[in-house]
N, C-alpha and C positions, 0 to 999 in steps of 0.2 A: 503493499500499499503505500509506505513512504519512497519506493523507486517511482511507480506512478504518478503520485503528487509533486516529484521534484523534476519529473521528466515534462509534467505541464506546466511546471513553474518556469523550464528553459524554452518551451515553445511560445509562450507568453510574452517573456522577456525577448525574444528573437523578433516577433511578429512586430513589437513596440520599435524596437531598434529599427526595422525595415520602414514602418510607416513615417520615423521621424525622420527616415535619410530619404524616402521618396520626394517630399516636396522641397527639399535642399537640391536633391538633384535636378527635379523642374524647373525649380528657378533658376538654379544654373544655365539649365539649356535653354530657357527662355529670353535671361539676360544674354547670352550669346547670339542667341537671334538677333536680338533687338539694338545688339550694343552700336551696330553702325546706324542705325537711325539718330539724325542727328535736329536739333532746333537751331534757325536761323536768327540772329539780333539784327542782322544787316538786310538792306534791300538785296536780291538776287537779280544780277544782271542775264541777261538770254545767255552768254556764255557760258558763264560758270553754271548756267542749267543744262545746256547743253554737254560741257565735261563732267558734269557726273553722272548724266545718263549713259553718257560710254563705260564708266566707271561701277556703278551700283543696281543698271536695271536688270532686272531677272531675265527678259526676254533675250537680252545681249551675254547675259553671262552663260544661260543655258546654249546659246546657238555658239560660244566658244568651247562649252563641254564637248560637246560634236566634234573639233577638228581632233582634241584630244583623242576621242574614241577613234575617230579614221585614223590617228597616227599609231595607235597602238594596234591597230588591225594592218597597217602597213607593216610593222616588225611581225606581226605574225606570221604573213604571207614571205616575210623575207626569210624566216626562219625555215622553209620548206625548202630553200636551195643550199642551206647551210648545213654540215656536218652535225651528225649527231654521235655520241659516245653513251652508250647501255652498259649496265651492270645488271648481270643476270646470277642469280645464285639458285640452289636450291638443295634439298635432304631429303633423303628416300630410307624407310626401315622397312628391309626384305625379310624373309622369312628363311629364306636361306644363304648361304656363303658359296660360290663356286670361284674354284682355283685350279690352275694345271701347272705344273712342274713342282719342283722340289725346293725347299731353301738351299743356299741364296737366289736361284732363280726363280723363285715361285712368283706367278703372274695373277692375280688378284681379278676375274673378269665380273662377278656379281657378289661385293661387300654384303654383309648384313646389314651393315650402316655406313649408307652410300652419302655421297656429298659433291659437289662440282659448281665449280661460280665460271663466267667468262665475261670478257670485256670486248666488245662491241663496236668499231667507230663502222658507220654506214654513211658514205656520200653521193647525193643523188646525182648523175653523170649527162644523162642526157632525159629528158620526158618530153621531148617535143616542144620543147621552150614555152609548155603551159603552165610552169610557175614562175619564167620569169615575165609571161603576159599577165599574170593574176599580181603580180609584184607592181606592175607599171600600172592596173588599174586601179589597186590601193593606192599609188601616189596620185593617180586622181581622183580619188576618193576624197582625199585631204586637201585637194586645190579646190574642189568643188565645196568641201565644207569650210574651206576657208572664205571663198565666194557668197558663201551662206550668212556667215558672219556679217560680212561686209553689207549685204542686203538687209538684214536684219537691224544692224545700226543705222542706215540710209531713214528706216521704216522707225525707228525709234525716234532718229532727231527729227524728224517731220513732224512724228505727233508733239514729242516736246513742244517744238518750235511752234507750232501751232495753237498748244495749251497756252505758252507763255501770251500768243500775240494774242489772243482770246482774253487773259487775263487784261492786258494792256487797254483793249478794243472796251472791256465790261469797267475798266473806268475811267475811259470817256465818256462812255455813255452813261455813268453815275452822273458825271458833272455837267452831262447835257441836260439830264431831268432834273439837277440843282437848278438851272439857270432856267427852264421853262418852268420849274415852283417859281421863281423870281418873277417871271415876265406875268405868270397869272395874279402873284401876290400883288406885285404894281397896279395890275388893272381893280385888284380887289380893292386897293387903296383910294384909287381914284373913283369906284364907283361908290364907295361907302360914302365919299366925300360929296358927290352930287346926291346922293339919297338922302342924307342930312340937309341940303339946302334945298332939296324938294326940286331937282331937275329932275331926276330919274325912278322909277321905282325898284320895290324891293327885288323884284325879278334881276337885274344887273349886277345886284351884288351876290345873289344867290346864283348864278351862273358863272362867278367869277371864282366865285367857292368852289363849284363844279370841276369847273378847271383845275383847281390848287389838288383836289383830291385824286385826280386823275393823273395828274403827273407823280403825286406821290405812289401811285399804285404800279407805277411806269418805274419807278424808282427800284421800288421793292424787286421787279420782275428784273433791273440791272445787275441791283445786288443778288441778287440768286444765280445770274450768270456768272457773275466774280465768283461766287462760292461752289459752283461746280467748276469751273475753271480749275481755281485751288486744289480742290480735292484729285483731279486727275493729276494734277503736278506733282504733289505730293506722293502720290501712288507710285508713279515714275521714276521720280527723285528720290524716293526713301526717306522722305524730309516729315518730320511730325512738327505740329505746331503752326503757328500762320506764316504765310509768305506775301513779301512786298515786292513787286515788280516794278523796273524803272523801261521809259521807251528805248528799245535798241540805239544805242548810239552810232552801228556800223551800218551803213548802208548797203543794200544788197548790190553785188556787180552788175555793170549791165550783162543783159540778156543777148547772147550772140544771134544769129539768124538761124532759120530752121535749119536748113543744109549742116551748117557746124554740130547743133545739137542733135540731129539725125544720125550724123557719123560718128560722134563721140558718144551717143548711149548704145550703137550697134556694137562699139568695142571694148566699153568698159562698163555698162550695165550689171550687175551681177547677174541676173537671171539670163542674160543673154551668153553671158560665160559661162555660166552651169549647163545649157543648152550644148555649147560646144564641147565642154568636157565631157559630157554625157555620150557624145557623138562618137569622139574619139574611146570612150571606154567601150560603147558596145561596137565599135571595128575591133578592137582587140579581142572582146568576147568571140567574134567569128572568126580571128586567128588563133584562139587558146582550145576552140572545139574541135577546129581541125588536125590540131597536134595529137587530138586521140589517135588520129591513122597511123601515126610514127609511133618508133617502138619506145619502149621504156629502158633503160639503161642504170643499172646502180653498182656501185662498188663496196664491197663490203671486208673489214678486215678485224681480227680479232686474235686474243690471248684467252685460251681455256686452261685453267685447272683442276683437276680431278683425284678422286681416289681410286678410281679403278685404272689401274697400270698398262692395263691390254689396250692397244698397241703402245702407250707412253700415257705418262700420266698429266704432263705440261706440254703444249705446244702452239702454235702461231699458226695463222691462216689468212688469205687474202682471197677474195671472189670478185670478179666481174660477173654479173647477172644479166640477162637480156630478157625482155617480154615482148613480146611480136604480136599483137594483135592480127589477126586474120580472118575471123567472121562474127561479127557482133549483132547479127539479126537485125543491121539496119539502127542500133542505137545512135551513135554518132551522126550519121546523115540525119535524125530528126534534133539532132542537138544544134547542128551547124543551120540548118533551116528555121530552126526556133532563133540563135542569135543573130541569121539574118533578117528575120522579120522585126527585132527587138531594133537592130542597126536602122531599118526604113525608119520605124517609128522616132528614135531620136532627131534623125534628119527632119522630118516633116515636123518634129517639136521646135526644132532649131530655126527652123523657116517661120512657125507661127510666130515665137518667140522677137524675130525681128518684126514681122510685120506688127505684132503688138507696140512693140519699141515706136516704131514710127508713126503710129497712130496716137499713142500715149503723149507723145510729143506736140505731134501737130492738135488735138484736142486742149492740150495744156497752154498751147499757146495762143488760141483763139480764146481760151478762158481768160486769159491775160489781158488779152487786148480789149475784151468786153467789159473786163473790171477796170483797167484804165480809163476806160469812154466813160464808164458809168461813175467813177469818181470825178471825174472832170464834170458832168453834167451834174453832180452834185454837187460842185462847189458852186458850179454858175447857181444851179437853184439856191444855195443859201445865201449866198450873196444879192440875188431877187429879195429872196424873202425876209432879210434883215431890211431891204429899201424899205420893203412894203410895208413892215410892221413899224417901223419909225412915222412913217407918214399916218399908218390908222392911226397912230397913238395920240400923236397930235392934231388929228381930226377929231379924236373921239373926245380927246382934252380939251378943244374948240366946241364941242358937243355940235361938230358938221357932220358927223355921222355915229351910228348904233354901235351896243356894244357887240351885237351879232358881226357885225365887219372886223371889230378888233379882235373878237374870238376866234374869227376865221384867219385871219391874216397870225395871230399865236398860232395856231394848228399848223400852218404854213411853214412858219418858222421852224417851231418844235421836230415836226416832220424833216425837215433838209437839215437841221442838225444830227440827228438820228441817220439819216443817209449818210451824211460824210464822215461817220463815226461806222457805219455798219460798211458800207464801201472802201473805205481805206483798207480794214480787216479783208474785204476779200480780194483787194488789190496786193497786200503782203500775202497770202495762203496762196494766191494763184501764181504769182512769182517763186515761191517754194514749191510749188509743184510742177512748176517748169523747170526747174534745177534737178528735182526727185524724179522727174519722166526721164531725165538725160544722164541718169546715173551722177551726177554732179553737185549735188546735195551739201556733201561735207566742204567741197571748194567754194562754194557761195556762203558757207555759214562761219568760213573761215574757221574749222577743228582736223581733227585729223583724230582715226582709230585711236585707242588705248586700250592697254592691258594692265591698266595700275589694278591694284587690288582696292577692295572699300574700305582698309583701313588707311589708306591714301587721301580719301574724298576731305571734301569740305570739312573742316575741325569742327567738333561738337562744343557749343557754346550754351551759356546759361537760357532760359525761360527767356523771352522778351515780353514786352508790350506787346500788342497786338496793332499791326500797321495797317490792317485792311482798313477803308473807308467803311467801317458795320456800323458806326454811329453816323452816317446820312439821314437815315429815315429817321431816327429818332429826332435827331436836329431837326428835321423839316417839321414833324409833328410839334414838337415845342413851338415851332416860331404860331402855329393855329393856335 
């Protein structure tokens, strides 16, 4: 009974220790996962955001891991053409022992307790160049994985830059809506003065208050757009806490003409380069499968030590082995036919990739031209709307026009301001997509691929005060 109680106490204490250790281990694991998340105390520039994205974004890191896996596969296939050394040993217990001759010239043929071991060197000599072509395919696989990394980096840079510009645009829209609230406030003050003087009815005052509430509602929408873009940027950059952005101080380079962009994209865009490498791999596959028609030659050399003394207990040997395929029931023909079909598919995929590149560049250029045209018209619309509003307000203050005329001009001015902000974003995003379609987004943004680990990213700092314009709605409501 005492032994049973002692055993139960030992089990209970062990479980308690395990329970106490598990939270500590979990906390340590959680700390290791979140140790790279940082909090910013200064505004984040576009170049800093792009550089950090290349260092810590999980999508980029996953694609880089594929390069390591492809290189490991290359090393594995290289081992197929290199020599191998194996040690083989064994022991046997027999029911009888057999020998002939008499001592000291007795030869043991079947010992009761037998043992032997051998060291064998095996070297492939010729295999129809199949192993060499498989190794070349593995090197192509490494190049394809590297191009996939470049393509992933371009996509992440486009996404991060677009999100960053969306935050800049949301901040501009917040400023626009604050100005629109000021316009409505100005009209309400004037309407209230006219109402107190008995010049207008209460309707003019209520109409101005309605315009204020509508502008405040649009301010809330702009604030929501800011928060949404900020959340996407936090996720891409592994940043916790608020983010403050500044307008990019680096202008995008001039866009080359269509022919130069298409020619550059056909040579350097990652998906096109991948299609070219896949075609090379398919061509090698055809040659590799044809190699099964050819003989297999291997060279073996070994050293043997055994207990059996007949004919000798220790010797070496060398062997040159040939395997000549004579009839394989159409297996090789089927493999070659399949490889040829895969080669045709790879060739067609390459043609599709080149066509897609050409059309992507052309569409991106058309979108850019349309965005630039729309931005120019929006700026002209803004200039006209500002002039219209100034004239309408002067006429309303002189009581030569109604509040409806002034409300219409306010709406036109507010719409023109929003259009300029939105079309500026569309122009910037269209410009980015042109460079992305040409495979030159890194050159346009002034960044380069980086393999710096997470620990070398932006330094961790203390929790800052919020730099978002989150108090804009509250301040606007307090003015009422």
